[in-house]
N, C-alpha and C positions, 0 to 999 in steps of 0.2 A: 427392243427392250433395254439394251445396254444404254442407248442414248437417253432413255427415260430415267434410268438410275442415275446417270451422270448429271442430268438436269436436276433431279431431286437433291443430289449431293451438293451441287453448287448452291442451290436454294438454302440447304441447311447451313452451309458454311457462311453465306451472306447473312442469314438470320442470326447465327452465333456472333459473327463479326459486329453486326448492328448492336446486339445486346452488350457486347464487350466495350465498344465505343461509348455507348450510353452510360455504362457503369463508370468508365474512366472519367467522362465529362462530369458526371455528378460528383465523383470524388474530388476532382479538381476544383469544381465550384465550392464544395464544402470547405476545402482547404483554404481557398482564397477568402471565403467569408470569415473563417477563423483567423486569417492573417498568417497561416502556416506557409513556410517557404518564402516569405516576403521580408526583406530586411527591416528590422525594427528601428535601426538607428540611422536611416537614410533621410529622415525628415519627413517621411510620409507614412501614413497609416500607423502611427504609433499607438499601441494599446494603452488605454487609460489605466492608471495604477491606483490602488487604494492608498489612502494615506499611511505611510510607514513611520515608525519611530514616533509614537504619540509623545509630543512634548508636554502636554498637559494631561497627566494621568489623574483619574479619579479614585484609583484604588486606595482604600483605607484612609480617605481624606474626609474632613469636615467641610461642608459648603454652606456659608452664611450669606443670605440674600436680604438686602434692605430695599423696600419698594415704596413708591407712591402708587395708590390704587384708585381706580374709578370704574363705575359700572357702565356697561354698554346696553344698547337697545332699551333705553329708559322709557317706559310707558306711564305707569302710575307711580313708580318709586325710583329713587336714584341714591347712589351712595358714593362718597368720596372719603378716602382715608389713607392709612398707612399699613404696610404688611411687613412681616418678618418671616423668613423661611430658613429653617435649619435642616440640612441634609446630612446624613451619615452614610457614606458610600460603603457598600459591602464588596465591591468589585468595580470593574469598569462599566457594568451594565445596570446593576440594581443598587438601590439605596433606600434608607428609611427617610421619609418626608414628613416634617412637622411644620405646619403653617398656622400662623396667628395673624389676625387681621382686625382692625378697628376702624369704624367709619362714622362720619356724620351722615346720617340717612333720613330721608323723608319723602313726602309726596312731591311729585313733579308739578309744574304749573298747570299742565293739562289736567291732572287729577284735581287740583284746587279749583280749577274753572268749572268742573262738574258739580261742585258743591251748591250751586244755585238750584239744583234739581229739586230739593224738598219744597221749594216755593211753588212748584208747578205740578208735582205729582201727588195724586190723591189715592189713598188705599194702601195696601201692604206691598212692599217690594223687597227683592233680594238686594243686598248691598253688593258693591262691585268686588269681584275677586282680584287677587294680586295686589293688595294694599300693604303687604308686609315689607317693611324696609330693613335691610340687613344692617345691624349696628356693630356686631362683633361675631367672630367665629374662631374656633380653634379646632384643628383637625390633624389627624396623624394618618399616614398612608405609605405607599410605596412610590419610588420614582424609577423609571425605566429609561435608560439612555442608550438607544439602539444605534446612533449614528454620530460619528466623529468625522469632521471635514475640515477643509482648508480652502479659503478664498485667496487667490493671488491677486491682490489689488495692483501690485507691481512686483518685480523680481526681488526688491529689497523688503517689501511689506506684506508678508503672507498673514492672513488672519485666520486663526484656528477657532473652531466653534464646535459646540455640542448641541444636538437636538434631543429633547427628552420629553417624556410624558408622565404625568402624575395622576394619582387617584387616592382619595382619602375619605375618612369618616370621623365625625366628631359631633360638636354641638354648636348652635348659633343662638345669639340673643337677637330677637326679632321684635321691632316695634310695628304691631299690627294696627294700621291706621284705617279707621272707617272713613270712606269717601263720602257717604250719604247720610249716615246716622249721627244725629246731634246728641249731646249728653242730656240736653233738656228739651222739653216740648218747643217746637218751633213757634216763635211769636211773630205774627204778621208775615209769615213766609220766610223769615230769617232766623238762622241759628243764633241765639244770644252769644255775643262775644266770640263768634266763630269757634265755639268750644265743641268740636267734633270728637267723638269718642276714639280713644286709642289706648292700647295696653301692651306692655312688653312681656314677652315670654321666652323661655329657653326651650329650644326645639332640637331634635336630632337633625344633623346636617351632613351633606356629602359634597364632594368635589371631584371633578374630572377636568383635565386640561393638559396643556403642553407648553413648551417653552424653548428658547434659544439662549445659549450663553456664548458670548463673543469675548475671547481672551485679549486683554491688553498686556498683562504680564502674567507670570506664573501665579501671582497672588490675586490680582485684580481682573474682574470681568464686567462686561455690561450685560444685563440679563433683561429679557422680556418674556412675560408669560400671559396666558389667558386661562382662567379657571372658571368653570361654571359652578357656582355655589347653589346647592339645592336644598330646600327645606319645605315642610309642610305649609300649605296656605290655610288661611282661615277667613271666614266671612259670616256675616249675619244673614239670616233668611226670614222672609215675610215679616218685615218690620213696618209699622205705620210711621212713615217718615215725618209726618206732621206732629205726631204725638208719641215719639219713641219712648219717653220716660214713663208714660202712663198706659201705653198699649198693652194689650193681653200678651203679646209676644214682645217682651221687654228687651231693649238693647242691653240692659245690665241684668239679664236674667241669671238664674242659678248657674247655668252652664257657660255663660259668657258667649264667646265666639262659637259659631257652628263649625265643627271640623268637617274634614272630608271634602274640602274644596279643591283638592289636587296638590300639585307640587309647584312651588315658586322657583323659577330659574333666574339667578342673578349672575350673569357673565361679568366677571371682574378682570380688568387689564392690570397687570403688575409691571411697572417699569422701574428699574433701579440698577443697583450695583451688587456684585457678588465677590465674596472673598473665599478663596480656596486654601484651607489651613491643614 
């Protein structure tokens, strides 16, 4: 009986010893993973540090950006122009964002090549959606700057930068181009003088995007942004393409373009310089 109790005691001691060793091993492993107890200044396993002592602070600053702009993912329309962005920082992270943009906009060569369709289509058809070209927009919103970083191109040339995101609301002037609907009845399968219908309208608009600011000096920076400019699309429906001016569903009817064609997305690239004042 005594031998049995001693055997059970030894098993209990071994069990607790095993658990103790396991706990110690896990603790040591966790400490190593965190770098505890390992010299930080010996040239190995140095813990990365966040950028300290921001040289380029945004707090209570005016930020002026001057850009050249061009549209991406051009399918039926394209836009090229200039942009001006004025930001007022409320702190290091948030600011008020004012964006103004003007463009030369119109149909792409692809859209123009589709204008031969009226000579071959018979009956009533819907015009193509997405024919609205962005001509100008002005929007106000917010800027969020969550990240400040530094790139060490060399020991002597560190490049400081900000990553930021923007969102805004405002208005846009849009040139709604009809791809298929001629102003006059088609003569011999050809739109006279290639006079296809278009009309300009002011529409509500929105934008979301983000950008990078690379500092050259405390005043001057290089900036790059991408903003998706969004506005309501419009298109005609059920138009007799051969006789648009005299058909019962008139291209120049009382209500003009048919609304409810969805939202047009025009991603614009902004490339330029910024001034921190």
